[in-house]
N, C-alpha and C positions, 0 to 999 in steps of 0.2 A: 609425387611429393606434395604437389599443390592440394590434392584430394585429402591426404593425411592432415595437412595443415588446417584445412577447412573443418575436418571432422573434430580435430583436437580443439579448435577455437569454439565450435558449437558446444562441445562437452563442457568446456570451461564456462561459457556463458550460461549454461543451464544450472551450474552449481555455484550458488551464491557464496558459500564459505570458501571455496577454492579461488574464485575470482577476487574476493576480498583479500585473501592471503597473498595473491600475486601482486595486487595493487600496493600492498604494504611491504612487499619484499620479504615475506616471512616463510615462503615455501621453497624447499629444495627441489630443483628442476628434475633431478634424477629420480628422487622418491616419488614425485608427482607423476612422472612419465610411467614408472612401473605400476603405479596405482591405476592410472587411466587404462593401460593395456590390460591389466588383470580384471578390473571391474567391468570393462566394456567389450572385452574380447576383441580388441583392436588388432588387426593383422598388420603390424608395423614393428620396426625395430625400436629399441629404447632410444637410440641416437636420433632417429627420425622424429620421435615424439618430443624429445628434449629440444630439438631445433624448432619445432612448431610452438612449443611453450615460450621459448626465448623470443621468437618473432611476435608472439602475442603480447609479451611484455614490452617489446620495443615499438610495435605498430598498432596492435589492437586497442591499447589503452590510450592512444593519442586522441581519440575522439571524445574522451572524458576529461574535462578540465576540473581536477580535484580541488584546486584552489578556489575556482569560481563557485563550486558547490559548497565548500566550507564557508565562504563569505555569505552566501545566501542563508545558510543555516544559522550562522552566528548572529544574523540580524533578524531572526525569526522569533515570534512570540508563541508560547504554548499555553493552552488552557484546557480544562476538562469539564465534563458535565455528566452527572450520574442519573440513574433512574429514568432511562429512556426505553422506548419500545419501537419495534419496526413492524408495520402492517403491510403485507404484500397482497395486492388485489389484482384480479384479472383486468387487463387493459381493454376496455370497451367503452362505447359511447355512454352507457348508463353510469359508469364509474366517473368518467370525465365530467359529465353533467353535474355531478354532485360536488365537484371541487370547490366552488364558491361557498357551499354550506360548510365544508371542512374548515376553510379559512375563517369563516365567521365564528367558529367555536374556539378559536385560539386567541387568548388575550396577550397580544404582543407587548402591551404596556407593562405587563408583569414579568416580562422576560420568558414567556412560554415559547417553546420551540415548535417549529414545523419545517421539516425538510422533505423534499420530494425527489424521487428518482424515477425516471421513466425509461422503459425499454419497449421492444416491439410487443412483448407478451404480458408484461406486468407493469404496475405502478406501485411504488412503495412510499408510504408516508412514515416519517420518523418523528415521533412526538414524545412529550413527557408522559411517563406512565400514568400519571393522575388523569390524563385526558384520553387514555386508551379506550375505556368503555364507551364514552360518548362519540368518539370517532368511529369505532367499529359498528356502533348501533346505527350509524348513518347509512351503512350499506347492508344489503341482504347477505345472509351467510354464504350463499352460493357464489358470491363475488370474492370472498376472502380466501386467498390461497393458503396463507399461514401467518402466524403472529409470533414474534420473538420478543421476549421480555428480558429484563435485567441486562440492558445494553448500556455501555459507557461510550461517551463521545470525546475524542481528542480533536482539538481544533488547533491547527498550525497556521498562523498568519505569516507566510513566508516573506523573507527579506527581498529587497529590490533586486530585480533581474531574474526572478524565479521562472518566469515564462520563457525566457530566452536561454536559460542555462540547461544544457543537456545533462540528464542523469540525476536531477534533484529528487524527483518523485521515486525513481528506482532506488536511490540511496536510502530513502526513508522506509520504503516497503521492505527492502532487503534487510535493513537493520532489525525490523520487527520480526521478520521471518527467521533470521539467524537465531534470534533469542526465543523462538518457540511461540510467538504470538500469532494467533489466527485472526486475520482481518475479516470481519463479517460484511462490511460495506464501506467503500471509500466514496467520498463525494468531493469533486474538485470544482471550485469556482475561484480560480487563482486571482489574487495571491493567497486566497484562503483555501485550506485543505482540511476536510473533516474525515476522520477515520473512526469507524465504529467497531468495537471489540466487546467481548463478554465483560460484564462489569467486574468479574473476578480477576480479569487481566488488566484492568484499567490502571491500577497503581504501578504495576511493573512496566506497562507500556509507556506511562508518563515518565518514569525514571529513564527508560531506554532512550526516548526521544529528547529528553532534557540533556542527557549526557552527550547525545549526538550533536545537538545544537551548541552546547558548551565547548565541545571539542573543536568546533569550527573557529572559535575565538582565540584558540591557543596558537 
């Protein structure tokens, strides 16, 4: 029985829409149990799966403080920026050595943007598209992995307590995912969170997050 419970909980955790429905009390346990068994070929009785769902509702959700999440979101501020580009480069000493030159080409006094993300294999610069050519010309073509243009930036300055509240970021990402928004790149420097999406999705993404933040104040 414990194994069935773990399987059901894992399946619920993987499906954002189902998890959200359970949290809001909108899902019929029997209907969900039949769906889980059918879609996943689960070797378990309907009653066993219903029991696991009910235990998830009673125990699995206790780790998430919905009120705390809503409070953080209600006190958050949202802004957007258009016409941005992402430059992905190979991460090596030659590229790193040119970082000061990149910085020197950005006029921060005019509000020009420069964001950087680093992984083991790549470095990404996120800049205003008007600066794209001069930044890419700083590096040899062999160092440039790819370039993405027509990028929109959503900036959320999260409310007090964001770093200590479990589930804040998951709630934001899940809300975008449920509504069909593909996140190109997230950057977190809490309490500030920046999310990059295709510019064609920027308006919809803004509306989704604005509604999410406003729902926390109700």
